[in-house]
Structures are given as structure tokens and as C-alpha cells.
C-alpha positions, 0 to 999 in steps of 0.5 A: 527794510519793511514792505507790505504785499496784498495777497490771498491768505492761500497762496499759489507760488512758483519755484523756478529751477533756473540757477539764480532762483534754485541756489537762492531758494526764492519762491515767487509771488508775483503781484501788480505794483498796486499791491506792493508797498515799500514802507522803509529801507529804500536807502538800504537797497541796491539793484543788480541787472544782468543779461537783458537788463529788464529784471531789476533784482533788488538786494539789501546792501547791509544783509544781502537778502533779496526779498523782492524784485521787478521780474522780466516776466512781469515788468509791471509788477513785483515778485516777492520772496514768500520766504521773506514775509513776516506773516506766513500764508494759511496755506501755500501751493508750490508750482514748479516753473521751468526757468531753465527754459524760460522763453518757452514758459514765460507765458505761464506767469505773464498774467500774475502782474495784471491788476484785477 
């Protein structure tokens, strides 16, 4: 699978403390749909939905890696796992996100999928 994402070379990413993110080590870079392109591998993807069914957790059927997904907080964007980027950013500031208390904190990331 190959994808590209348009993002600054210096990133601010979110580290969520919910059970699914903390156990998988997902570092969140949320971008508008216009800044994400799936280049190849659509046929290797499978999607898992739970709870509200809004978030579309995308996994590779072959290796099990979750490189990106469409988040419930930003259904108009993509959430890319920075750890899956081939080219690391110049710098990265990791911000804590309280996903355990998601309902009270979702407003802190809702703006990230807006196309500027």
C-alpha cells in the first residue's frame, strides 16, 4: 500500500490515551481529504467500524498495519499514523489528547480537517 499526505515539514501530532490508540502506538496527523491520496493498495484494505460506526478504521488485510483512517472527530478528513510515513518530518511536537474522555475533548481536534 502506498499513500501520500501533504503536510508541513514541522508537525504537531496528537497522542491519544484511549485504549485502541495507546495499544497500537498511533500518532495522529489529521488532514483534510484534499491533502491525502491513496496511490496503490486499495484492494488490500479492510475497514473496521465499532461503537457509533462513524470512524472507518482502515487496516491492511495482508500485514495488519493501520496507516490511516477516517476519524469520528473529523469525518471530512484522514487521520494518518505519522509512524507509517516513509519520510519523517523535520521536527515533531507530540501533544497529549485525552481520548479516554473523548466527548469532552473532541472540540480540540475538530478544526484539523478544514481545508485552508
